[in-house]
MARDO-498893 format. One line per 2 residues: number of its first residue (from 1); for each residue y, z, x of C-alpha. Coordinates in pm, 1 decimal, always signed. Layout:
<sites>
NUM) Y,Z,X  ...
</sites>
This chain:
<sites>
1) -1458.0,+2558.8,-518.3  -1457.6,+2266.5,-271.3
3) -1101.2,+2229.7,-128.2  -1095.9,+1860.1,-266.3
5) -1070.4,+2006.2,-612.3  -805.9,+2268.9,-547.4
7) -479.7,+2204.7,-715.4  -178.1,+2092.7,-507.3
9) +169.6,+1971.6,-545.7  +386.2,+1682.9,-421.2
11) +750.0,+1774.1,-479.5  +768.6,+1887.8,-849.1
13) +469.1,+1699.4,-941.0  +134.3,+1926.1,-994.7
15) -196.5,+1769.5,-922.4  -527.4,+1889.7,-1024.8
17) -695.3,+1783.1,-703.7  -633.1,+1621.2,-365.9
19) -793.2,+1277.7,-423.3  -545.6,+997.9,-472.9
21) -612.5,+645.5,-572.6  -403.9,+444.5,-320.7
23) -235.4,+131.8,-412.5  -400.6,-208.6,-402.6
25) -272.9,-539.4,-537.7  -435.0,-586.0,-866.8
27) -320.4,-916.4,-1019.7  -331.6,-783.4,-1373.6
29) +28.3,-830.0,-1485.9  +140.0,-1135.1,-1688.9
31) +330.7,-1421.8,-1533.3  +662.6,-1233.1,-1559.3
33) +503.0,-928.7,-1391.6  +479.4,-709.6,-1694.2
35) +184.1,-447.2,-1688.7  -24.1,-480.5,-2007.5
37) -353.9,-388.9,-2143.8  -580.2,-481.5,-1870.7
39) -361.7,-290.3,-1608.9  -381.1,+11.0,-1835.8
41) -762.3,-14.1,-1868.9  -781.1,-44.2,-1480.5
43) -583.6,+274.7,-1429.6  -741.7,+464.0,-1713.5
45) -1090.4,+426.9,-1528.0  -949.8,+623.7,-1249.2
47) -778.8,+893.6,-1457.1  -1111.7,+942.4,-1664.6
49) -1295.9,+931.5,-1350.9  -1121.2,+1244.0,-1225.2
51) -865.7,+1119.3,-969.6  -574.3,+1351.0,-908.7
53) -309.9,+1092.3,-884.0  -278.6,+708.1,-945.9
55) -48.9,+511.1,-722.7  -4.2,+172.8,-870.2
57) -31.6,-161.3,-682.5  +290.7,-269.2,-547.0
59) +576.7,-366.6,-780.1  +845.7,-625.6,-666.3
61) +1194.4,-488.0,-652.3  +1355.0,-839.6,-638.5
63) +1232.6,-1206.5,-691.4  +1313.5,-1273.4,-313.9
65) +1040.0,-1022.2,-232.9  +782.3,-1142.1,-484.4
67) +412.2,-1145.0,-343.9  +211.2,-1478.2,-299.6
69) -87.5,-1294.8,-428.7  -195.8,-1355.8,-795.7
71) +18.1,-1205.4,-1072.1  +217.4,-929.4,-894.1
73) +369.8,-649.8,-1096.7  +755.9,-651.3,-1097.5
75) +1014.5,-401.1,-1163.6  +1321.9,-607.2,-1084.8
77) +1491.5,-611.5,-1432.2  +1576.3,-361.5,-1706.6
79) +1385.2,-568.9,-1962.3  +1064.5,-482.7,-1784.4
81) +1112.3,-103.5,-1855.7  +950.1,-113.8,-2200.6
83) +623.4,-259.8,-2066.6  +612.8,-15.4,-1791.9
85) +690.3,+272.7,-2036.9  +417.3,+158.5,-2260.9
87) +162.2,+182.8,-1969.9  +291.4,+517.6,-1849.5
89) +292.3,+678.6,-2200.4  -68.3,+578.9,-2244.8
91) -167.0,+700.6,-1902.5  -5.6,+1029.4,-1982.9
93) -187.6,+1051.6,-2309.9  -512.5,+1004.8,-2124.6
95) -424.9,+1317.1,-1905.8  -322.7,+1131.2,-1583.5
97) -42.4,+1129.7,-1346.9  +95.2,+795.4,-1216.7
99) +331.9,+690.2,-932.4  +485.7,+355.1,-917.6
101) +481.0,+181.1,-563.5  +784.0,-38.7,-494.3
103) +811.7,-306.8,-246.3  +974.2,-608.8,-118.5
105) +719.2,-842.5,+59.9  +973.4,-996.3,+313.4
107) +796.9,-1270.4,+526.9  +447.3,-1197.8,+392.5
109) +478.7,-1454.1,+101.6  +605.9,-1805.5,+69.6
111) +922.6,-1951.5,-82.7  +727.8,-2155.9,-336.7
113) +649.9,-1816.6,-502.3  +980.3,-1633.5,-469.6
115) +1186.5,-1966.2,-541.6  +1429.8,-1886.5,-262.8
117) +1422.6,-1869.5,+119.5  +1210.5,-1584.8,+266.2
119) +1398.4,-1308.1,+438.0  +1309.2,-1085.3,+740.7
121) +1490.7,-871.9,+1005.1  +1472.0,-1168.2,+1250.9
123) +1372.9,-1527.0,+1212.4  +1009.2,-1484.1,+1317.2
125) +725.9,-1615.5,+1079.4  +429.8,-1396.0,+978.5
127) +120.7,-1529.3,+1154.2  -72.9,-1551.1,+846.4
129) +176.9,-1716.6,+597.1  +348.2,-1914.2,+871.3
131) +675.6,-1983.5,+697.2  +998.4,-1950.5,+887.9
133) +1213.4,-1669.4,+730.4  +1591.3,-1652.8,+785.3
135) +1752.5,-1351.3,+953.9  +1906.0,-1105.6,+723.5
137) +2268.5,-1044.5,+713.1  +2449.2,-715.9,+619.6
139) +2480.8,-845.3,+260.5  +2099.7,-919.9,+241.8
141) +2017.4,-563.8,+379.5  +2240.2,-383.2,+144.5
143) +2117.5,-583.9,-156.2  +1747.9,-480.6,-55.4
145) +1858.4,-114.9,-49.4  +2005.5,-152.6,-375.4
147) +1704.1,-333.9,-500.6  +1490.0,-38.6,-422.6
149) +1736.0,+203.3,-566.7  +1756.4,+26.6,-900.7
151) +1369.4,-13.8,-902.7  +1333.6,+369.0,-858.9
153) +1581.4,+430.7,-1145.1  +1375.0,+199.1,-1372.8
155) +1053.4,+371.2,-1269.2  +1196.1,+716.7,-1380.4
157) +1332.6,+576.0,-1703.9  +984.1,+425.1,-1764.2
159) +839.9,+767.1,-1715.7  +649.7,+731.0,-1392.4
161) +569.9,+1064.8,-1223.2  +725.1,+951.9,-897.6
163) +781.0,+645.7,-687.7  +638.6,+538.0,-358.7
165) +847.1,+334.7,-116.0  +616.4,+73.6,+71.3
167) +724.6,+79.6,+444.3  +382.5,-34.6,+569.0
169) +151.0,-328.7,+599.6  +398.9,-571.5,+724.6
171) +611.3,-585.1,+423.9  +994.4,-601.2,+460.5
173) +1077.3,-240.5,+550.1  +779.1,-217.9,+783.3
175) +897.5,-528.2,+967.5  +1225.8,-345.8,+1060.9
177) +1034.3,-58.2,+1204.6  +830.8,-285.4,+1429.6
179) +949.1,-431.1,+1749.7  +691.8,-718.8,+1704.6
181) +896.9,-842.7,+1414.7  +1252.7,-698.8,+1451.2
183) +1435.7,-847.6,+1760.9  +1780.6,-758.9,+1631.3
185) +2062.1,-630.2,+1858.7  +2280.2,-486.0,+1604.8
187) +2271.3,-165.6,+1425.7  +1960.5,-257.3,+1231.0
189) +1751.3,-326.2,+1542.5  +1683.8,-226.0,+1910.8
191) +1612.1,+162.7,+1939.8  +1397.2,+341.2,+1709.9
193) +1682.9,+502.3,+1523.1  +1836.6,+152.7,+1448.0
195) +1511.1,+17.2,+1335.0  +1474.4,+311.7,+1111.5
197) +1812.2,+270.0,+958.5  +1722.7,+66.6,+663.4
199) +1417.5,+292.7,+568.3  +1654.8,+596.2,+576.4
201) +1933.1,+444.9,+365.0  +1679.0,+335.8,+126.4
203) +1530.8,+679.4,+88.2  +1889.6,+813.4,+46.7
205) +1963.0,+555.2,-205.9  +1657.1,+611.7,-407.4
207) +1722.6,+988.3,-400.6  +2062.7,+928.7,-537.3
209) +1917.7,+716.6,-809.5  +1632.2,+957.4,-941.8
211) +1783.3,+1293.3,-864.3  +1647.3,+1592.1,-657.4
213) +1365.5,+1692.8,-881.1  +1186.0,+1357.3,-888.7
215) +891.4,+1288.0,-647.8  +960.3,+1014.5,-399.7
217) +678.1,+925.6,-169.4  +669.0,+678.7,+140.3
219) +381.0,+467.7,+284.0  +398.3,+417.7,+669.2
221) +188.0,+248.0,+919.0  -2.6,+440.6,+1188.0
223) -90.1,+113.1,+1381.4  -29.3,-255.9,+1406.6
225) -250.3,-486.2,+1588.0  +32.1,-697.0,+1748.3
227) +243.3,-719.2,+2061.0  +507.1,-453.6,+2067.8
229) +375.1,-349.7,+1711.4  +391.6,+6.4,+1576.7
231) +164.4,+268.8,+1764.0  +84.7,+636.2,+1705.9
233) +402.8,+768.9,+1891.9  +622.5,+536.0,+1667.9
235) +440.7,+658.5,+1358.3  +510.5,+1022.1,+1440.6
237) +873.9,+967.0,+1532.0  +926.6,+781.1,+1207.0
239) +775.4,+1049.3,+998.3  +1001.9,+1298.7,+1147.6
241) +1281.8,+1070.2,+1072.6  +1179.5,+1049.6,+710.8
243) +1167.6,+1423.7,+690.5  +1512.9,+1453.9,+853.0
245) +1659.1,+1246.1,+552.0  +1560.6,+1530.4,+320.1
247) +1496.4,+1256.9,+52.8  +1117.5,+1224.7,+52.5
249) +843.5,+1449.5,-68.6  +516.9,+1322.8,+86.9
251) +404.6,+1058.3,+332.5  +102.4,+832.3,+309.0
253) -39.9,+693.0,+620.8  -225.0,+363.6,+650.3
255) -223.4,+75.3,+915.0  -236.7,-293.8,+965.0
257) -59.2,-614.5,+863.8  -176.6,-942.1,+705.3
259) -146.0,-1111.8,+1049.0  -352.8,-840.9,+1205.4
261) -671.0,-944.2,+1033.6  -890.0,-681.7,+886.9
263) -740.0,-383.5,+1095.0  -633.6,-252.8,+768.0
265) -964.9,-253.6,+585.9  -1226.9,-255.5,+863.3
267) -1592.2,-323.4,+763.3  -1729.9,-687.6,+708.7
269) -1552.2,-1003.3,+791.1  -1611.4,-1187.5,+452.6
271) -1618.7,-1541.6,+584.8  -1749.8,-1689.0,+268.8
273) -1500.7,-1518.0,+46.8  -1210.0,-1614.9,+270.3
275) -1285.1,-1990.5,+232.7  -1357.2,-1952.2,-128.2
277) -1060.1,-1768.5,-254.5  -777.3,-1749.1,+4.1
279) -510.2,-2034.5,-51.0  -453.9,-2086.7,+329.9
281) -807.9,-2157.9,+370.5  -986.8,-2267.1,+57.8
283) -741.7,-2579.2,+20.8  -794.9,-2707.0,+367.3
285) -993.5,-3032.3,+433.1  -1365.0,-2985.8,+507.9
287) -1327.3,-3074.3,+872.3  -1059.3,-2810.6,+933.7
289) -1279.9,-2564.4,+762.0  -1575.3,-2661.2,+988.4
291) -1356.1,-2618.4,+1296.7  -1224.2,-2275.3,+1170.7
293) -1579.2,-2149.7,+1077.8  -1730.3,-2270.5,+1414.8
295) -1452.8,-2170.4,+1658.1  -1192.6,-1938.0,+1497.4
297) -1392.2,-1696.6,+1291.2  -1644.1,-1604.5,+1567.2
299) -1354.7,-1505.0,+1780.3  -1182.2,-1302.4,+1510.2
301) -1500.8,-1121.8,+1420.7  -1534.2,-1025.8,+1795.2
303) -1190.3,-850.2,+1767.2  -1270.0,-683.4,+1432.4
305) -1284.2,-298.1,+1489.2  -1601.7,-121.0,+1372.4
307) -1580.3,+66.1,+1041.2  -1551.6,+457.0,+1088.6
309) -1463.0,+718.7,+840.1  -1113.7,+830.0,+830.3
311) -978.6,+566.9,+1089.8  -616.3,+685.3,+1025.7
313) -698.8,+1034.3,+1056.1  -621.9,+1116.0,+1404.6
315) -275.6,+993.1,+1380.8  -235.1,+1174.0,+1050.4
317) -334.3,+1489.9,+1232.1  -44.1,+1430.6,+1486.8
319) +188.7,+1345.9,+1207.2  +83.2,+1678.7,+1018.7
321) +169.3,+1869.1,+1324.0  +514.9,+1705.9,+1340.7
323) +642.9,+1744.0,+985.1  +628.3,+1992.2,+698.7
325) +601.8,+1732.3,+425.9  +259.1,+1682.3,+270.3
327) +61.8,+1418.0,+443.8  -171.8,+1164.6,+246.0
329) -437.3,+967.7,+442.5  -604.9,+651.6,+350.2
331) -857.4,+441.7,+542.4  -1241.1,+473.8,+541.5
333) -1260.2,+778.8,+314.7  -1623.3,+765.5,+195.6
335) -1810.7,+1081.8,+200.4  -1724.4,+1418.3,+23.8
337) -1819.3,+1624.1,+334.7  -1584.1,+1417.8,+551.7
339) -1302.3,+1445.3,+306.4  -1341.7,+1815.3,+274.1
341) -1347.6,+1865.0,+648.8  -1046.8,+1651.5,+700.5
343) -835.0,+1874.0,+471.6  -989.7,+2198.0,+578.2
345) -934.3,+2123.8,+935.9  -547.8,+2067.3,+860.8
347) -544.7,+1700.2,+954.8  -435.4,+1585.9,+609.8
349) -329.7,+1736.5,+285.6  -466.0,+1463.5,+65.2
351) -712.8,+1172.5,+84.0  -662.3,+838.4,-73.9
353) -886.1,+567.4,-151.4  -887.8,+205.1,-283.4
355) -1206.6,+13.9,-241.2  -1442.1,+293.8,-327.6
357) -1270.7,+358.6,-656.9  -1275.7,-8.2,-737.8
359) -1653.5,+7.4,-724.3  -1688.9,+347.3,-866.9
361) -1383.8,+461.7,-1073.6  -1577.2,+793.8,-1171.3
363) -1641.0,+895.6,-803.9  -1427.7,+1215.4,-820.6
365) -1621.5,+1326.6,-1119.4  -1957.5,+1241.6,-939.7
367) -1854.5,+1442.7,-641.5  -1745.4,+1745.6,-853.2
369) -2065.9,+1723.6,-1050.6  -2271.8,+1692.3,-725.2
371) -2419.8,+1363.4,-835.9  -2295.4,+1188.8,-524.6
373) -2201.4,+1293.6,-170.9  -2071.2,+944.8,-52.0
375) -1924.9,+638.5,-213.7  -2144.0,+339.3,-270.3
377) -1861.6,+97.4,-137.3  -2023.0,-106.1,+132.7
379) -1694.8,-234.8,+287.2  -1779.3,-602.6,+214.3
381) -1403.1,-657.8,+161.5  -1448.3,-944.5,-87.5
383) -1225.4,-758.2,-318.2  -962.4,-763.2,-51.2
385) -945.6,-1139.1,-4.7  -1024.7,-1261.2,-363.8
387) -690.5,-1105.6,-504.0  -508.5,-1409.4,-343.7
389) -622.8,-1616.6,-650.3  -768.8,-1378.1,-907.4
391) -752.0,-1017.4,-1050.2  -896.9,-746.4,-848.0
393) -1272.1,-648.9,-904.4  -1576.1,-519.5,-713.1
395) -1802.6,-805.6,-629.9  -2091.0,-572.8,-563.0
397) -2051.3,-344.6,-868.7  -2320.1,-494.3,-1065.8
399) -2563.8,-384.6,-794.3  -2429.0,-28.5,-783.2
401) -2711.4,+234.2,-855.9  -2684.7,+574.3,-1007.0
</sites>
């Protein structure tokens, strides 16, 4: 049997195979952030398609960390538990396993969406959203830690099979880890140990809330394209620190931030979709769009790294050597042979995907039946940018062949 289809475990959670649907923003919740029928149908497609585990799109732990993207799922109040429980119960009846990703967006949003000033470790705006956040004080930091703790408690009460703490992609916890965004000189900044402090305390608080037998995962960045941003050596050290807390069951590795462009997704730079769907661009006057298309876009495209399979895998291999926790790797996973080799060679324990499964929810079953050897996703990235203003979908799916 191919190693992709061998059973595996993350903490107390038993999985039928080693393929995971990684989180992606979906925009399928209602205006309050409740998951409903559309979200269930979206996840059910992955379950019926043979995926071993579904990790949801990020759910906001507090209103101050609400995403600017379309219709973020929320988990910031106990009155949301019944909606989440209804979703989870139906996924379980379909035979699936589902983990809730929990997050605070920090400076990667707008105050017009949160209804309150943005917060960040330091008063440095995100290069994409360009709104100045205020530097967090001790009370703010502890309220965020408590927000993650309460969100994890709600996730367990709703019946999720685990939680994943989002500490990657330039969201709040990630900005504490990076010297690019954390210029503090107190116990929450400076050396790596201080920058990690909020993550460590969050892990311990979450573990206290959910108990020893409940799977807790974390998502970390392998790399940020930014001055003083996170690099491989930082990622490896942070992974060790995660393990040292004794409060985590698996580490998922990704890369990139919003201000770093398409380092996270690679592939095509979808110029037309950016100016059609993304609010910072589609609402600009025509003359500004012309200048950006003529001068800015060509420069950005030149800096766009080429797509390659498993572009986070080498850092994942270094992390795998440094920790005993299971490692999950996302980023360019496309062909069955490549994924098989990545696991067989000991570079990662699990592979996770988003874009390929949006186009082909049944990709794991197709691999298992020998109907496909590679995903049909062509990395056009239109799905990545359009979620700013509409629910997630594949914009090439109609042309997908057998």
